[in-house]
N, C-alpha and C positions, 0 to 999 in steps of 0.2 A: 281712813285718809287723810278729809281736810271735810271746810267745811265752806260752800260760796257765801262770799260777805255781799258785796254790793257788786253794781254794773261796770265796766271800767270804760269810757267813750260813750257812743249812740250807734254804733255797727251789734252790738249782741254780746261783745265778749263783759265776762265777768270775771272778778278778783277772788282766787280761790287760796284761802289761808292751810296750810297744810300742818296737822294733827303730829303725828307722829312719823316726817318721814321731812323729807328734803327734796326740795323740785327735780336737783341734781340726780337724784337716786332714781326717778319714773325715767325708765327706758322707752317700752310699748307707750304711745299714745295716743292707741287707736280708742278706746271705748272707754267709759268711766260709767258709773252706777251712781245714779240719783236720786237718795229717799225721798218719793213725795207720796203723804199720806199712808207712810209704813210700808209702802212697796217700791224694790228697786228699781227702777227704768233706766234703762242703757241709754247713753247716747256718744256718738262719733265727736269726737275730737278734730276740728278743722283745724284750730292753729291751738301751739301749747307755747306759753313763752313765759321764764324763768324772771322772777319780777327781782324776789330776794332768797335767800336759804330758805323761808319757810311758807312766802308767795308765788302765785303763778296766779298769769293769765290767760281764762280757757277761752277759747271759741268754739260753741257748739254746733254742727252741721243744720240747718235748719230753722236757727235761732238769729235773727236779724235785725231785734232791734231795743233800745235799751229797755221800753215798756216789756216785752217777752222776756228778757232774763232778769227784769227784777224779780219775778213771782219765784226766782231760785232762792233770794235770800234768804239764809240760815238756812239751808237744808246741806243735808250731809252727803256727801261723795264718796265713792268705795273704788277701788281698785283691783285688780285680779292681782295674787302673787306674782306671778310669772312677768307682769311687767317692771316689778320693781328689778336693780340692777344687782342687790347683793342679799343674803336672805338677812334679814332681820327678827329680833325676836319681838313680838307684837305687844308683850307682856315684860318686859323690861320695866325695871323699877318697882313692879309690885313684891311684897314679900312671898317668903316659903309658907305658904299655908299649910300644908299636908301635913294632918293631925290634930287639927284644930277641931274642936269642937261646935257645931255649926247652930246656934238659934234662932226660930223666925219670930217676930215681935209679936205675932197672935197664934203661933202653932207650939211655941217652944220649942224644944229639941231636935233636932232633925237630922241629924247624924254628923258624920264623922269627915271632914274637907280632905280631899284627895290631889291629885294634878291642878293645873290649870290646862283646860286644852286650849293649844296655841291657833284658834282660829283667827282670821285676820281682820280686824278691827271689829272682834267682837270672841274676847276670852270668855271661859264657860268654866265657873269653877265646878269640880266633880264633887259631887256630895252622895256618901255610898252609907245607910242605914238598913239594918234586916235584911240583908239581900238585894235591894234595890240601888240604882243608882241613880241619882237627880242633877242637872247640868243648871247652875243659874248662874245668869249675865254678869261678869263682872261690870257693875255699874254703881255710880257713885249712887244713884237713886233707888237701888236695892241691896248695895250690901251700905251698912249704915255704920257698924263701927266694927274695927278690928284689934284687940286686945291682945298684943304677944304676953304681957307678962302672963296672965289666966288663959293664953290659946285657945280663947274663943271670938268666934263672928258671929256677931249681929244683924241678921237680913230682914228685909221687908221682901219676900218675894209675890211675884204676882198671885194672885189669886187664881186657884185649880193649878198650878205648878205641879203640888206635890200628888194629884190625885190620878196624875198619866199613868 
């Protein structure tokens, strides 16, 4: 959904920069999930105010000071699909990768790319090899290169991903 950027005022509000949504697309404004130390922590929204098409001001219940909200700066915020007014494809703009060879920096050839699993804010590339299926996060730190001419994807997958 977006990133919490900086406090807004002194009463515990924070500016939210929306990555793939517009503020007007969010209909249910009850609970959001903030990624803190790798875990998704639910927060109830006390107030949601659109600032521009890609920013909003959030006020969480129980957060009442600028110093409390400063701790959230840079944290990612996620919402549930049913909180969005219209169906959106979370992988828009990504090329069709089905059939591409997938090579890992350390392991070499790991399989053939399939579909991209449409998981909100966490698209996963399906890779098949010798009857096994792996899901690789579609993230710039993991997918290093997509060569359309040679139909090759170069990844630097997290250690142990292919041992599962």
